[in-house]
C-alpha positions as CSV (number, residue, x, y, z in Angstrom):
1,M,111.6,112.4,122.6
2,T,109.4,113.1,125.3
3,A,109.5,110.3,128.1
4,P,105.4,110.4,127.6
5,R,105.6,109.1,123.9
6,A,108.7,107.5,124.7
7,L,106.6,105.2,126.8
8,A,103.6,105.8,124.2
9,L,105.9,104.0,121.6
10,V,107.4,101.4,124.1
11,G,103.7,100.3,124.6
12,A,102.7,100.6,120.6
13,L,105.6,98.5,120.1
14,A,104.4,95.9,122.5
15,F,101.6,96.0,121.1
16,T,102.7,95.1,117.7
17,Y,105.0,93.3,118.6
18,A,102.5,91.0,120.4
19,C,100.3,91.0,117.3
20,G,103.4,89.9,114.9
21,A,104.6,87.5,117.3
22,E,101.0,86.4,117.1
23,D,100.8,85.9,113.6
24,S,104.7,84.5,113.3
25,A,103.7,81.4,115.7
26,A,100.8,80.9,114.5
27,E,102.5,80.3,110.8
28,S,105.3,78.3,112.3
29,R,102.1,75.7,114.6
30,A,100.1,75.5,111.6
31,D,103.1,74.7,109.2
32,A,104.4,72.4,112.2
33,T,100.7,70.8,112.3
34,R,100.7,70.5,108.7
35,D,103.8,68.7,108.2
36,S,103.1,66.4,111.3
37,G,99.9,64.8,110.0
38,P,99.5,61.8,108.1
39,S,100.9,62.2,104.7
40,D,97.2,60.0,103.7
41,A,95.2,62.1,105.9
42,T,92.0,63.6,104.4
43,P,89.3,66.6,105.6
44,D,86.9,63.3,106.9
45,E,90.0,63.1,109.6
46,G,89.9,67.0,110.5
47,W,92.9,67.7,108.0
48,V,92.7,70.9,105.2
49,P,95.4,70.2,103.0
50,D,96.9,73.2,101.4
51,A,95.4,72.9,98.2
52,A,92.0,72.5,99.4
53,L,91.9,76.2,101.1
54,E,89.9,77.9,98.0
55,A,87.7,74.5,97.5
56,Q,87.2,74.6,101.1
57,A,86.6,70.6,101.3
58,T,82.7,71.2,100.2
59,D,82.6,67.5,99.2
60,A,82.0,66.4,102.8
61,S,79.7,62.9,103.0
62,D,77.9,64.3,105.9
63,A,75.7,67.0,104.3
64,S,72.9,64.7,104.4
65,T,69.6,67.2,105.0
66,E,66.8,66.7,106.9
67,V,63.6,67.5,105.3
68,D,60.5,69.5,105.9
69,A,57.1,68.7,105.5
70,D,57.0,70.7,102.5
71,G,60.1,69.0,100.8
72,A,62.4,71.8,101.2
73,A,65.6,70.8,102.9
74,S,66.8,72.5,106.1
75,V,68.9,71.9,108.9
76,P,71.4,69.2,107.7
77,A,71.2,65.8,110.0
78,C,73.8,64.3,112.2
79,V,75.1,61.1,110.2
80,K,77.4,60.2,113.2
81,S,76.7,61.2,116.6
82,P,77.4,63.2,118.2
83,C,77.3,66.4,116.0
84,A,77.1,70.2,117.0
85,A,73.9,72.3,117.3
86,R,75.4,75.8,116.0
87,P,78.3,76.6,114.0
88,I,81.4,78.1,115.4
89,V,82.7,81.4,113.3
90,F,86.3,82.1,114.4
91,V,87.2,85.7,114.3
92,H,90.9,86.7,114.3
93,G,92.7,89.9,115.9
94,F,94.7,92.6,114.9
95,Q,97.3,92.1,111.9
96,G,96.1,87.9,112.4
97,S,94.4,85.8,109.8
98,W,92.8,82.5,109.7
99,D,96.0,80.6,110.4
100,D,96.0,81.9,113.7
101,W,93.3,79.4,114.4
102,V,94.8,76.3,112.5
103,P,96.1,74.6,115.6
104,M,93.0,74.5,117.4
105,L,90.6,73.7,114.8
106,V,93.0,70.7,114.4
107,D,92.8,69.8,117.6
108,L,88.8,70.0,118.1
109,T,88.5,67.7,114.8
110,L,90.5,65.0,116.2
111,N,89.9,65.4,119.8
112,D,86.4,67.1,120.5
113,G,84.0,64.5,118.7
114,R,81.7,66.8,117.3
115,W,83.7,67.7,114.3
116,D,85.6,65.7,111.4
117,S,86.6,69.2,109.5
118,F,86.6,72.5,109.0
119,V,86.3,75.5,106.5
120,L,88.5,78.2,106.0
121,S,87.3,81.6,104.3
122,G,88.0,85.1,103.0
123,N,85.5,87.6,102.3
124,D,84.8,86.3,98.7
125,D,85.0,82.4,99.2
126,A,82.1,82.7,100.9
127,L,80.2,83.9,97.7
128,G,79.2,80.2,96.1
129,W,78.2,77.9,98.7
130,K,75.3,76.7,98.4
131,P,72.4,75.7,101.0
132,G,73.0,73.0,103.4
133,M,76.2,72.5,101.7
134,F,77.9,72.1,104.7
135,G,77.1,68.8,107.0
136,R,76.9,69.7,110.8
137,R,80.6,67.7,111.3
138,Q,82.2,70.5,109.0
139,W,80.5,73.1,111.2
140,L,84.1,75.3,112.3
141,F,84.7,78.4,110.4
142,A,87.4,80.3,110.5
143,F,86.8,83.9,108.5
144,D,89.4,86.1,107.6
145,Y,88.2,89.8,106.6
146,Y,92.0,90.8,105.7
147,L,91.4,88.4,103.2
148,K,89.3,88.4,99.5
149,K,89.8,84.8,99.5
150,A,91.6,82.4,102.1
151,A,94.2,81.4,99.6
152,D,95.5,85.1,98.8
153,G,98.1,84.6,101.9
154,E,98.4,86.1,104.9
155,G,99.5,90.2,105.1
156,S,98.1,90.7,101.5
157,Y,95.4,92.5,102.8
158,S,93.8,91.5,99.3
159,A,90.3,93.3,100.6
160,G,91.6,96.2,100.5
161,P,91.5,99.1,103.1
162,G,89.2,98.7,106.1
163,R,88.0,99.2,109.3
164,I,86.2,97.7,112.3
165,G,83.0,100.1,111.5
166,S,79.7,100.7,113.1
167,N,77.3,100.1,109.8
168,R,77.8,103.0,107.4
169,S,75.1,102.2,105.0
170,Y,73.4,104.2,107.9
171,T,73.6,107.7,108.1
172,C,73.5,110.1,111.2
173,A,72.5,113.1,111.1
174,A,74.4,114.9,114.2
175,P,77.2,114.6,114.1
176,S,77.2,114.6,110.0
177,G,78.8,111.2,109.2
178,Q,78.5,107.1,108.1
179,G,77.6,105.1,111.1
180,H,76.3,104.5,114.3
181,I,80.1,106.1,115.7
182,I,81.2,109.2,114.0
183,G,85.5,110.0,114.1
184,N,85.6,113.5,114.0
185,A,88.7,113.6,111.3
186,T,88.0,112.9,107.9
187,A,91.3,110.4,107.9
188,Y,88.4,108.1,109.5
189,D,86.7,107.9,106.7
190,D,89.3,108.2,103.7
191,G,89.4,105.1,102.0
192,V,87.5,102.8,103.6
193,T,86.6,99.8,100.8
194,H,84.9,98.1,103.6
195,E,83.8,97.6,107.0
196,Y,85.0,93.9,109.4
197,A,81.4,94.3,111.2
198,E,79.8,94.1,107.7
199,D,82.3,91.6,106.2
200,L,81.4,89.5,109.3
201,A,77.9,89.8,109.2
202,L,77.7,89.2,105.5
203,F,79.7,85.9,106.1
204,V,77.4,84.5,108.6
205,E,74.6,84.9,107.0
206,R,76.2,82.7,103.9
207,V,77.1,80.1,106.9
208,R,73.6,79.9,108.1
209,T,72.8,79.5,104.7
210,A,75.3,76.9,103.5
211,T,74.2,74.9,107.2
212,G,70.5,75.5,107.3
213,A,71.3,76.6,111.1
214,P,69.2,79.5,112.6
215,R,71.9,80.5,115.0
216,V,75.9,80.8,115.2
217,D,77.7,80.9,118.5
218,I,81.3,83.2,117.8
219,V,85.0,83.1,119.5
220,A,86.9,85.9,118.9
221,H,90.9,87.5,119.3
222,S,91.7,90.6,120.6
223,M,90.6,93.1,118.1
224,G,88.0,90.5,116.4
225,G,86.3,90.7,119.9
226,M,85.6,94.6,118.7
227,I,84.3,93.4,115.5
228,V,82.0,91.1,116.7
229,R,80.5,93.7,119.1
230,S,80.1,95.9,116.9
231,Y,78.4,93.1,114.3
232,L,76.0,92.5,117.6
233,A,75.0,96.1,118.2
234,Y,74.7,97.0,114.6
235,F,74.6,94.3,111.8
236,G,71.7,92.8,113.4
237,G,74.1,90.1,115.0
238,S,72.3,89.8,118.3
239,A,69.3,88.3,117.3
240,V,71.6,85.2,114.9
241,T,74.1,84.8,117.5
242,E,73.5,82.3,121.1
243,R,77.1,82.9,122.3
244,A,80.1,84.7,122.0
245,L,83.4,84.5,123.6
246,L,86.1,87.1,123.8
247,L,89.6,86.2,124.5
248,A,92.1,88.6,125.4
249,S,89.6,91.3,123.1
250,P,90.1,95.2,124.3
251,I,86.5,96.5,125.5
252,R,87.1,100.1,125.8
253,G,90.6,100.1,123.4
254,V,94.1,99.5,123.8
255,G,96.1,102.1,126.1
256,L,99.5,103.7,124.0
257,I,98.4,101.8,120.5
258,G,97.5,105.2,119.3
259,F,101.4,105.8,118.8
260,L,100.9,104.0,115.6
261,Q,98.8,106.9,114.2
262,L,101.7,108.7,114.2
263,F,104.6,106.3,113.6
264,P,102.9,102.7,111.8
265,V,105.8,99.8,112.6
266,S,104.2,97.1,110.7
267,G,101.3,96.6,108.5
268,P,99.7,98.9,105.7
269,S,100.0,102.5,106.0
270,W,95.8,103.2,106.0
271,Q,95.2,100.8,108.9
272,A,97.2,103.8,111.5
273,L,93.9,106.3,111.0
274,H,91.2,103.5,110.7
275,E,91.0,100.4,112.8
276,V,94.3,101.4,115.2
277,A,92.2,104.9,115.9
278,E,89.1,102.5,116.7
279,L,91.6,100.7,119.3
280,D,92.8,103.3,120.5
281,S,91.4,104.0,124.5
282,G,91.4,107.6,123.9
283,T,95.1,108.8,124.9
284,L,96.6,112.1,124.0
285,V,98.2,111.6,121.3
286,S,95.0,110.0,119.0
287,K,94.3,112.0,115.7
288,V,90.7,110.8,115.7
289,R,87.8,110.6,118.3
290,F,84.5,109.7,118.2
291,L,80.8,110.3,119.3
292,R,77.7,108.0,119.2
293,C,75.4,109.2,116.3
294,G,72.9,111.6,118.4
295,E,75.9,112.9,121.0
296,A,76.4,116.0,121.1
297,Q,79.9,118.2,120.2
298,G,82.5,117.8,123.3
299,K,81.6,114.3,124.8
300,E,84.3,112.9,122.1
301,G,85.8,109.8,123.3
302,A,87.4,106.1,122.2
303,F,85.5,104.3,119.6
304,G,85.6,100.9,122.0
305,Q,83.9,103.1,124.8
306,K,81.2,104.7,122.5
307,L,80.6,101.0,121.5
308,L,80.5,99.9,125.3
309,D,77.8,102.6,126.1
310,E,75.7,101.5,123.4
311,E,75.6,97.7,124.7
312,Q,74.9,99.1,127.8
313,A,72.4,101.0,127.1
314,S,70.8,98.5,124.7
315,P,72.0,95.0,126.0
316,P,72.1,92.1,123.5
317,P,70.5,89.4,124.0
318,T,73.7,87.5,122.7
319,E,75.7,85.6,125.8
320,L,79.2,86.8,126.0
321,Y,81.8,85.1,127.3
322,V,85.8,86.5,128.3
323,M,89.3,84.9,128.9
324,S,92.2,86.6,129.2
325,G,96.1,86.2,129.7
326,G,97.4,86.1,133.2
327,S,100.9,87.0,131.5
328,D,99.5,88.9,129.0
329,I,101.0,92.6,128.9
330,T,98.4,94.0,125.7
331,V,95.4,93.7,127.5
332,S,95.1,92.7,130.8
333,H,92.4,91.5,133.1
334,D,90.7,95.4,133.3
335,T,91.0,95.9,129.9
336,A,89.3,92.8,128.6
337,D,86.7,93.0,131.3
338,H,82.9,93.4,129.8
339,P,80.3,94.4,132.1
340,L,78.4,92.3,130.6
341,E,80.0,88.9,130.4
342,K,78.4,85.8,132.1
343,W,81.8,84.7,133.2
344,H,85.2,86.1,132.8
345,E,88.3,83.2,133.5
346,V,91.6,84.0,133.4
347,V,94.5,81.5,132.0
348,P,97.4,81.7,134.7
349,G,101.4,82.5,132.6
350,T,99.4,83.0,129.4
351,S,100.3,85.4,126.6
352,H,98.1,87.9,124.6
353,S,98.9,85.1,121.6
354,G,99.4,82.3,123.9
355,M,95.3,82.3,124.1
356,L,95.4,80.8,120.5
357,T,96.5,78.2,121.5
358,S,96.3,77.6,125.5
359,D,94.5,74.3,126.1
360,T,92.8,76.0,128.7
361,T,91.0,78.5,126.1
362,R,90.6,74.7,123.5
363,E,88.6,73.6,126.6
364,R,86.5,76.6,126.9
365,V,85.6,76.6,123.5
366,S,84.8,72.9,123.3
367,Q,82.6,73.2,126.5
368,T,80.8,76.7,125.6
369,L,80.2,76.8,121.9
370,G,78.5,75.0,119.7
371,G,76.3,72.7,121.8
372,K,75.4,69.3,121.0
373,Y,72.7,67.4,118.7
Protein backbone atom coordinates (compact mmCIF):
# COMPACT_ATOMS: atom_id res chain seq x y z
CA MET A 1 0.00 0.00 0.00
CA THR A 2 1.37 3.43 -0.93
CA ALA A 3 1.99 6.04 1.75
CA PRO A 4 -0.86 8.34 0.58
CA ARG A 5 -3.32 5.45 0.61
CA ALA A 6 -2.12 4.30 4.01
CA LEU A 7 -2.61 7.83 5.35
CA ALA A 8 -6.07 7.99 3.78
CA LEU A 9 -7.03 4.69 5.38
CA VAL A 10 -5.86 5.93 8.77
CA GLY A 11 -7.96 9.06 8.36
CA ALA A 12 -11.02 7.09 7.25
CA LEU A 13 -10.65 4.69 10.14
CA ALA A 14 -10.35 7.64 12.52
CA PHE A 15 -13.63 9.06 11.23
CA THR A 16 -15.38 5.68 11.49
CA TYR A 17 -13.94 5.10 14.93
CA ALA A 18 -15.09 8.50 16.11
CA CYS A 19 -18.62 7.84 14.89
CA GLY A 20 -18.61 4.29 16.21
CA ALA A 21 -17.30 5.41 19.56
CA GLU A 22 -20.01 8.06 19.56
CA ASP A 23 -22.65 5.39 18.98
CA SER A 24 -21.41 3.00 21.66
CA ALA A 25 -20.76 5.80 24.12
CA ALA A 26 -24.22 7.23 23.58
CA GLU A 27 -25.74 3.79 24.08
CA SER A 28 -23.82 3.34 27.33
CA ARG A 29 -24.80 6.81 28.52
CA ALA A 30 -28.44 6.21 27.66
CA ASP A 31 -28.43 2.86 29.45
CA ALA A 32 -26.78 4.43 32.46
CA THR A 33 -29.30 7.26 32.43
CA ARG A 34 -32.23 4.87 32.27
CA ASP A 35 -30.75 2.62 34.95
CA SER A 36 -30.07 5.52 37.29
CA GLY A 37 -33.59 6.94 37.05
CA PRO A 38 -36.19 6.51 39.78
CA SER A 39 -38.32 3.42 39.33
CA ASP A 40 -41.53 5.41 39.51
CA ALA A 41 -40.45 8.09 37.02
CA THR A 42 -42.98 9.17 34.43
CA PRO A 43 -42.79 11.07 31.12
CA ASP A 44 -43.98 14.19 32.95
CA GLU A 45 -40.71 14.05 34.93
CA GLY A 46 -38.64 14.10 31.76
CA TRP A 47 -38.43 10.33 31.43
CA VAL A 48 -39.20 8.20 28.40
CA PRO A 49 -39.42 4.54 29.46
CA ASP A 50 -38.28 1.89 26.98
CA ALA A 51 -41.80 0.51 26.68
CA ALA A 52 -43.08 3.89 25.48
CA LEU A 53 -40.75 4.34 22.51
CA GLU A 54 -43.44 3.56 19.95
CA ALA A 55 -46.26 5.35 21.73
CA GLN A 56 -44.02 8.38 22.42
CA ALA A 57 -45.95 9.50 25.49
CA THR A 58 -48.71 11.05 23.41
CA ASP A 59 -51.14 11.62 26.27
CA ALA A 60 -49.25 14.39 28.04
CA SER A 61 -51.26 16.50 30.45
CA ASP A 62 -50.18 19.85 28.97
CA ALA A 63 -51.69 19.33 25.51
CA SER A 64 -54.45 21.90 25.94
CA THR A 65 -54.55 24.35 23.05
CA GLU A 66 -55.36 27.95 22.44
CA VAL A 67 -58.45 28.53 20.27
CA ASP A 68 -58.70 31.08 17.51
CA ALA A 69 -61.73 33.28 16.66
CA ASP A 70 -63.30 30.52 14.53
CA GLY A 71 -63.06 27.98 17.31
CA ALA A 72 -60.26 25.99 15.62
CA ALA A 73 -57.35 24.65 17.67
CA SER A 74 -54.11 26.53 17.10
CA VAL A 75 -50.87 26.67 19.06
CA PRO A 76 -51.03 24.84 22.44
CA ALA A 77 -51.25 27.02 25.51
CA CYS A 78 -48.54 27.04 28.16
CA VAL A 79 -50.13 25.35 31.16
CA LYS A 80 -47.03 25.59 33.34
CA SER A 81 -44.70 28.54 32.73
CA PRO A 82 -42.14 28.82 31.28
CA CYS A 83 -42.64 27.01 27.98
CA ALA A 84 -40.76 26.94 24.71
CA ALA A 85 -41.80 29.25 21.90
CA ARG A 86 -40.61 26.82 19.21
CA PRO A 87 -40.11 23.04 19.04
CA ILE A 88 -36.50 21.83 18.79
CA VAL A 89 -35.66 19.00 16.38
CA PHE A 90 -32.48 16.98 17.05
CA VAL A 91 -30.69 15.36 14.07
CA HIS A 92 -27.93 12.79 14.59
CA GLY A 93 -24.83 12.20 12.47
CA PHE A 94 -23.16 9.49 10.39
CA GLN A 95 -24.07 6.00 11.65
CA GLY A 96 -25.67 7.59 14.71
CA SER A 97 -29.19 7.38 16.11
CA TRP A 98 -31.77 9.16 18.27
CA ASP A 99 -29.99 7.50 21.19
CA ASP A 100 -27.10 9.94 20.81
CA TRP A 101 -29.33 12.72 22.12
CA VAL A 102 -30.90 10.99 25.13
CA PRO A 103 -28.44 12.28 27.78
CA MET A 104 -28.95 15.88 26.60
CA LEU A 105 -32.72 15.44 26.34
CA VAL A 106 -32.94 14.06 29.87
CA ASP A 107 -30.79 16.93 31.15
CA LEU A 108 -32.96 19.53 29.42
CA THR A 109 -36.20 18.07 30.78
CA LEU A 110 -34.83 17.88 34.31
CA ASN A 111 -32.96 21.17 34.50
CA ASP A 112 -34.10 23.70 31.90
CA GLY A 113 -37.63 24.36 33.15
CA ARG A 114 -39.38 24.59 29.76
CA TRP A 115 -39.89 20.86 29.11
CA ASP A 116 -41.25 17.87 30.99
CA SER A 117 -40.67 15.17 28.35
CA PHE A 118 -39.32 14.51 24.88
CA VAL A 119 -40.26 12.53 21.79
CA LEU A 120 -38.19 9.93 19.93
CA SER A 121 -39.13 9.15 16.34
CA GLY A 122 -38.15 7.31 13.18
CA ASN A 123 -39.64 8.13 9.80
CA ASP A 124 -42.93 6.30 10.33
CA ASP A 125 -43.65 7.08 13.99
CA ALA A 126 -44.87 10.54 13.05
CA LEU A 127 -47.34 9.35 10.39
CA GLY A 128 -50.21 9.10 12.86
CA TRP A 129 -49.58 12.29 14.79
CA LYS A 130 -52.69 14.44 15.19
CA PRO A 131 -52.98 18.25 15.17
CA GLY A 132 -52.22 19.70 18.59
CA MET A 133 -51.11 16.31 19.89
CA PHE A 134 -48.02 17.59 21.73
CA GLY A 135 -48.22 20.30 24.37
CA ARG A 136 -45.50 22.93 24.62
CA ARG A 137 -43.71 21.15 27.43
CA GLN A 138 -43.07 18.18 25.11
CA TRP A 139 -41.46 20.21 22.33
CA LEU A 140 -38.17 18.26 22.09
CA PHE A 141 -38.05 15.86 19.11
CA ALA A 142 -35.14 13.49 18.36
CA PHE A 143 -35.39 12.24 14.76
CA ASP A 144 -33.71 9.10 13.37
CA TYR A 145 -33.65 9.10 9.57
CA TYR A 146 -32.11 5.60 9.43
CA LEU A 147 -35.15 3.97 11.04
CA LYS A 148 -38.79 3.45 10.16
CA LYS A 149 -39.67 3.37 13.85
CA ALA A 150 -37.65 4.49 16.84
CA ALA A 151 -38.16 1.06 18.41
CA ASP A 152 -36.53 -0.74 15.46
CA GLY A 153 -33.14 -0.46 17.07
CA GLU A 154 -29.90 1.34 16.34
CA GLY A 155 -27.98 -0.20 13.44
CA SER A 156 -31.00 -1.87 11.84
CA TYR A 157 -31.23 0.78 9.07
CA SER A 158 -34.86 -0.24 8.70
CA ALA A 159 -35.68 2.77 6.50
CA GLY A 160 -33.49 1.26 3.76
CA PRO A 161 -30.63 2.61 1.62
CA GLY A 162 -30.48 6.41 1.70
CA ARG A 163 -28.31 9.46 1.19
CA ILE A 164 -28.26 13.13 2.24
CA GLY A 165 -29.70 14.19 -1.12
CA SER A 166 -30.69 17.48 -2.70
CA ASN A 167 -34.37 16.85 -3.57
CA ARG A 168 -34.60 14.01 -6.07
CA SER A 169 -38.09 15.12 -7.08
CA TYR A 170 -36.38 17.98 -8.93
CA THR A 171 -35.28 17.11 -12.47
CA CYS A 172 -32.09 18.74 -13.71
CA ALA A 173 -31.68 18.92 -17.47
CA ALA A 174 -27.95 19.65 -17.54
CA PRO A 175 -26.23 17.75 -16.16
CA SER A 176 -29.03 15.23 -16.47
CA GLY A 177 -30.19 13.82 -13.15
CA GLN A 178 -32.54 13.99 -10.20
CA GLY A 179 -31.79 16.68 -7.66
CA HIS A 180 -30.09 20.05 -7.39
CA ILE A 181 -26.66 18.45 -6.89
CA ILE A 182 -25.87 15.70 -9.39
CA GLY A 183 -23.35 12.89 -8.92
CA ASN A 184 -21.22 11.92 -11.91
CA ALA A 185 -21.45 8.18 -11.20
CA THR A 186 -24.60 6.08 -11.61
CA ALA A 187 -23.73 4.27 -8.37
CA TYR A 188 -24.70 7.43 -6.48
CA ASP A 189 -28.32 6.89 -7.54
CA ASP A 190 -28.42 3.10 -7.51
CA GLY A 191 -30.65 1.57 -4.86
CA VAL A 192 -31.54 4.82 -3.08
CA THR A 193 -34.98 4.56 -1.47
CA HIS A 194 -35.03 7.84 0.45
CA GLU A 195 -33.13 11.07 1.06
CA TYR A 196 -32.41 12.12 4.61
CA ALA A 197 -33.02 15.81 3.90
CA GLU A 198 -36.44 14.94 2.48
CA ASP A 199 -37.12 12.73 5.50
CA LEU A 200 -36.31 15.70 7.72
CA ALA A 201 -38.60 17.95 5.68
CA LEU A 202 -41.51 15.56 6.12
CA PHE A 203 -40.74 15.13 9.80
CA VAL A 204 -40.62 18.87 10.47
CA GLU A 205 -44.00 19.29 8.79
CA ARG A 206 -45.45 16.60 11.04
CA VAL A 207 -43.92 18.28 14.08
CA ARG A 208 -45.47 21.59 13.04
CA THR A 209 -48.87 19.92 12.61
CA ALA A 210 -48.65 18.01 15.89
CA THR A 211 -47.57 21.08 17.86
CA GLY A 212 -49.34 23.89 15.99
CA ALA A 213 -46.04 25.76 15.90
CA PRO A 214 -45.37 27.78 12.73
CA ARG A 215 -41.57 27.54 13.06
CA VAL A 216 -38.98 25.22 14.59
CA ASP A 217 -35.35 25.26 15.68
CA ILE A 218 -32.91 22.47 14.78
CA VAL A 219 -29.70 21.18 16.34
CA ALA A 220 -27.60 18.72 14.35
CA HIS A 221 -24.38 16.80 14.92
CA SER A 222 -21.73 15.95 12.32
CA MET A 223 -23.31 14.72 9.04
CA GLY A 224 -26.66 15.78 10.46
CA GLY A 225 -25.60 19.36 9.82
CA MET A 226 -25.21 18.66 6.09
CA ILE A 227 -28.68 17.11 6.10
CA VAL A 228 -30.09 20.24 7.75
CA ARG A 229 -28.33 22.53 5.28
CA SER A 230 -29.73 20.56 2.32
CA TYR A 231 -33.17 20.74 3.92
CA LEU A 232 -32.88 24.52 4.28
CA ALA A 233 -31.58 24.99 0.73
CA TYR A 234 -33.65 22.53 -1.31
CA PHE A 235 -36.77 21.56 0.64
CA GLY A 236 -38.17 24.90 1.79
CA GLY A 237 -36.84 24.43 5.31
CA SER A 238 -35.55 27.98 5.63
CA ALA A 239 -39.13 29.25 5.54
CA VAL A 240 -40.08 27.38 8.72
CA THR A 241 -36.76 27.11 10.59
CA GLU A 242 -35.86 30.02 12.85
CA ARG A 243 -32.45 28.84 14.05
CA ALA A 244 -30.08 25.95 13.32
CA LEU A 245 -27.15 24.98 15.56
CA LEU A 246 -24.50 22.82 13.87
CA LEU A 247 -22.30 20.75 16.18
CA ALA A 248 -18.95 19.54 14.76
CA SER A 249 -20.46 19.45 11.30
CA PRO A 250 -18.23 19.42 8.19
CA ILE A 251 -19.19 22.33 5.93
CA ARG A 252 -17.29 21.31 2.78
CA GLY A 253 -16.88 17.67 3.75
CA VAL A 254 -14.34 15.52 5.57
CA GLY A 255 -10.87 14.85 4.20
CA LEU A 256 -9.89 11.22 3.69
CA ILE A 257 -13.31 9.73 4.39
CA GLY A 258 -13.52 9.00 0.66
CA PHE A 259 -11.29 6.00 1.28
CA LEU A 260 -14.32 4.32 2.86
CA GLN A 261 -15.78 4.20 -0.66
CA LEU A 262 -13.02 1.73 -1.50
CA PHE A 263 -12.81 -0.15 1.79
CA PRO A 264 -15.97 0.13 3.91
CA VAL A 265 -15.10 -0.89 7.45
CA SER A 266 -18.49 -0.63 9.16
CA GLY A 267 -22.15 -0.09 8.42
CA PRO A 268 -24.13 -1.28 5.39
CA SER A 269 -22.27 -1.44 2.07
CA TRP A 270 -24.68 0.98 0.33
CA GLN A 271 -23.39 3.88 2.44
CA ALA A 272 -20.05 3.90 0.60
CA LEU A 273 -21.25 5.46 -2.65
CA HIS A 274 -24.14 7.40 -1.14
CA GLU A 275 -23.57 9.38 2.07
CA VAL A 276 -19.84 8.62 2.30
CA ALA A 277 -19.44 10.06 -1.20
CA GLU A 278 -21.40 13.14 -0.07
CA LEU A 279 -19.24 13.51 3.04
CA ASP A 280 -15.98 13.36 1.11
CA SER A 281 -14.33 16.75 0.71
CA GLY A 282 -13.07 15.95 -2.78
CA THR A 283 -10.06 13.69 -2.23
CA LEU A 284 -8.33 11.88 -5.07
CA VAL A 285 -9.78 8.51 -4.01
CA SER A 286 -13.40 9.69 -4.30
CA LYS A 287 -15.46 7.65 -6.76
CA VAL A 288 -18.21 10.29 -7.07
CA ARG A 289 -17.92 13.99 -7.82
CA PHE A 290 -20.71 16.49 -8.03
CA LEU A 291 -22.07 19.38 -10.09
CA ARG A 292 -24.79 21.86 -9.19
CA CYS A 293 -27.64 21.84 -11.64
CA GLY A 294 -26.68 24.13 -14.51
CA GLU A 295 -22.94 23.85 -13.98
CA ALA A 296 -20.73 22.90 -16.89
CA GLN A 297 -18.75 19.69 -17.07
CA GLY A 298 -15.25 20.13 -15.73
CA LYS A 299 -16.37 21.91 -12.55
CA GLU A 300 -17.02 18.74 -10.58
CA GLY A 301 -16.29 18.92 -6.87
CA ALA A 302 -17.37 17.88 -3.41
CA PHE A 303 -21.04 17.68 -2.41
CA GLY A 304 -20.40 19.89 0.64
CA GLN A 305 -18.74 22.57 -1.45
CA LYS A 306 -21.61 22.57 -3.95
CA LEU A 307 -24.05 22.91 -1.07
CA LEU A 308 -22.04 25.83 0.30
CA ASP A 309 -22.00 27.45 -3.15
CA GLU A 310 -25.83 27.28 -3.14
CA GLU A 311 -26.02 28.79 0.35
CA GLN A 312 -23.74 31.66 -0.56
CA ALA A 313 -25.61 32.32 -3.80
CA SER A 314 -28.98 32.33 -1.99
CA PRO A 315 -28.35 32.81 1.76
CA PRO A 316 -31.10 31.18 3.84
CA PRO A 317 -32.92 33.47 6.30
CA THR A 318 -32.44 30.83 9.01
CA GLU A 319 -29.91 31.93 11.62
CA LEU A 320 -26.91 29.57 11.65
CA TYR A 321 -24.81 28.92 14.75
CA VAL A 322 -21.74 26.68 14.92
CA MET A 323 -19.86 24.82 17.64
CA SER A 324 -16.79 22.61 17.32
CA GLY A 325 -14.60 20.62 19.68
CA GLY A 326 -11.12 21.80 20.53
CA SER A 327 -9.86 18.19 20.53
CA ASP A 328 -11.89 16.97 17.55
CA ILE A 329 -9.57 15.13 15.13
CA THR A 330 -12.48 14.42 12.76
CA VAL A 331 -13.97 17.88 12.21
CA SER A 332 -11.60 20.72 13.05
CA HIS A 333 -12.52 24.35 13.66
CA ASP A 334 -11.77 25.24 10.04
CA THR A 335 -13.73 22.24 8.73
CA ALA A 336 -16.77 23.25 10.83
CA ASP A 337 -16.58 26.99 10.11
CA HIS A 338 -19.47 28.33 8.00
CA PRO A 339 -19.19 31.71 6.23
CA LEU A 340 -22.79 32.58 7.12
CA GLU A 341 -22.67 31.66 10.82
CA LYS A 342 -23.77 34.13 13.52
CA TRP A 343 -21.07 32.81 15.83
CA HIS A 344 -18.70 29.87 16.15
CA GLU A 345 -17.78 28.62 19.60
CA VAL A 346 -14.95 26.16 20.20
CA VAL A 347 -15.39 23.88 23.22
CA PRO A 348 -11.89 23.28 24.65
CA GLY A 349 -10.75 19.69 25.19
CA THR A 350 -13.84 18.21 23.53
CA SER A 351 -13.82 15.39 20.96
CA HIS A 352 -16.17 14.79 18.05
CA SER A 353 -18.51 12.54 20.02
CA GLY A 354 -17.94 14.57 23.17
CA MET A 355 -19.84 17.47 21.62
CA LEU A 356 -23.02 15.49 22.28
CA THR A 357 -22.49 15.36 26.04
CA SER A 358 -20.56 18.54 26.73
CA ASP A 359 -22.07 20.78 29.39
CA THR A 360 -21.22 23.75 27.19
CA THR A 361 -23.15 22.26 24.27
CA ARG A 362 -26.16 21.63 26.46
CA GLU A 363 -26.00 25.19 27.79
CA ARG A 364 -25.83 26.67 24.29
CA VAL A 365 -28.76 24.54 23.11
CA SER A 366 -30.73 25.80 26.10
CA GLN A 367 -29.71 29.44 25.62
CA THR A 368 -29.93 29.63 21.81
CA LEU A 369 -32.81 27.38 20.79
CA GLY A 370 -36.50 27.03 21.55
CA GLY A 371 -37.12 30.55 22.79
CA LYS A 372 -39.49 31.26 25.69
CA TYR A 373 -43.26 31.65 25.71
